[in-house]
C-alpha positions, -999 to +999 in steps of 0.1 A: +000+000+000+013+035-009+023+056+020-001+084+029+014+119+023+014+149+046+014+182+027+017+216+042+001+243+020+015+278+018-010+304+005+011+332-008+000+368-012+025+396-022+054+373-014+043+363+021+025+333+035-010+341+047-039+322+062-076+329+067-109+313+077-133+303+050-110+320+025-113+355+041-097+375+070-061+368+059-032+372+083+005+369+079+021+335+086+057+340+076+083+338+048+074+311+023+110+301+016+118+298+053+087+278+059+095+255+030+129+247+044+115+241+078+088+217+065+113+197+044+134+192+075+104+183+096+095+154+073+068+168+051+063+146+020+054+174-004+046+211-004+019+231-022+022+268-029-008+287-040-005+323-052-040+329-039-047+363-056-030+356-089-062+347-107-083+373-090-057+401-097-048+387-131-011+382-122+012+355-132+026+332-105+060+342-090+087+324-109+113+339-086+096+323-056+097+289-073+134+293-079+141+303-043+121+274-029+137+249-053+172+259-041+162+252-005+143+219-004+146+184-018+110+173-016+084+176-044+064+208-046+034+220-065+027+256-074-006+271-085-022+305-091-026+324-124-017+295-147-037+299-179-016+284-207+012+260-215+038+288-213+029+296-177+033+260-167+065+256-187+081+286-169+073+271-135+086+237-144+118+252-157+121+272-125+120+241-104+084+232-096+075+195-097+038+199-105+014+227-113-020+232-099-048+247-120-082+257-107-102+286-122-085+284-156-094+247-159-131+253-152-132+282-177-112+263-203-113+225-196-092+219-227-063+233-207-062+200-187-058+180-219-032+203-232-011+203-201-013+165-197-003+161-233+026+185-230+041+174-197+024+142-186-005+136-163+018+133-132+026+171-137-011+182-136-030+187-103-065+200-106-076+220-075-113+221-068-128+246-043-162+234-033-191+246-012-223+229-001-252+246-017-285+232-006-286+197-020-253+195-038-216+206-037-208+233-062-174+243-077-163+279-069-137+300-087-113+329-080-103+318-045-139+309-036-154+342-047-174+330-077-199+301-077-202+281-110-229+258-124-207+228-120-215+200-096-183+190-078-182+153-084-191+155-121-164+182-126-138+160-109-147+130-131-143+152-162-110+165-150-097+129-145-109+119-179-091+149-195-058+140-179-056+153-143-030+133-124-043+143-090-072+162-074-067+187-046-101+190-030-108+219-007-141+221+013-147+258+017-172+251+044-145+235+065-115+256+054-098+273+083-124+262+109-102+235+124-133+214+129-121+184+107-121+175+071-153+170+050-149+132+052-183+125+037-176+144+005-140+131+004-150+095+006-176+099-022-150+116-044-122+092-036-144+062-043-154+076-076-120+083-092-088+063-099-063+091-093-049+104-060-071+127-040-056+153-016-079+163+013-079+200+021-099+222+045-106+218+082-075+202+099-073+213+135-060+183+154-039+152+149-071+131+152-086+149+122-057+134+101-063+100+115-100+103+107-096+114+071-073+085+063-093+059+081-127+071+069-120+081+033-087+064+023-075+095+005-039+095-006-028+127+011-039+153+036-031+190+033-032+217+060-019+252+066-023+271+098-019+241+122+015+237+107+024+273+102+017+282+138+032+251+153+000+236+166+008+203+150+044+192+144+048+168+114+071+143+133+045+140+160+017+137+135+034+109+116+041+090+149+004+091+158-006+080+123+018+050+125+003+041+158-030+039+141-015+015+115-017+042+088+013+038+065+034+070+063+069+077+051 
């Protein structure tokens, strides 16, 4: 069985790491390059950097940040934000990123998933999905959760997989930043429906929440931000507890 992955996520705005609740009320959480170095030494399996205002402000992701991070760490990292075409992804890959994450651009132009997968291989393409429960269904949202779409979450994830997504990063906006636990019901439905890895995101507050998400949903990875940034959960302690629950970690 593949080892489960623990992935700190660094939301970057104006060159600094930030964190909010339900995608708003952002506060500073430190220098992203320093945090990356720290996490790689703590035993994180991968990192995700999201330039959270790139799409909203129509900016390109910071290639300089990617270069700085690549010089400091030796674990895989994914970068997302403002990637709209092959050239954007190519620049990030050449700068040192291992994977790219696309979200709003993929919903607006689903062909982008096909094009990226063809150009670089499916293992390079992570499709991030921000979802919110809306009455009877889960709906995909764009631009850092600001804009609801007409896409139902599971059907969009299936389409993304069919087009060449190598991985799904699924964030529950209802749970994000609340520290009340992952959306295990939704995650299980999605994970059971696809054949590619699913990364759980949104809601981690305690070590038990990580135990629960792996035991209840069997997702491949769990991602969190503030509990790592502010030292509330240390990755070595987390992995020790997961091992004690017979959850396979690196």
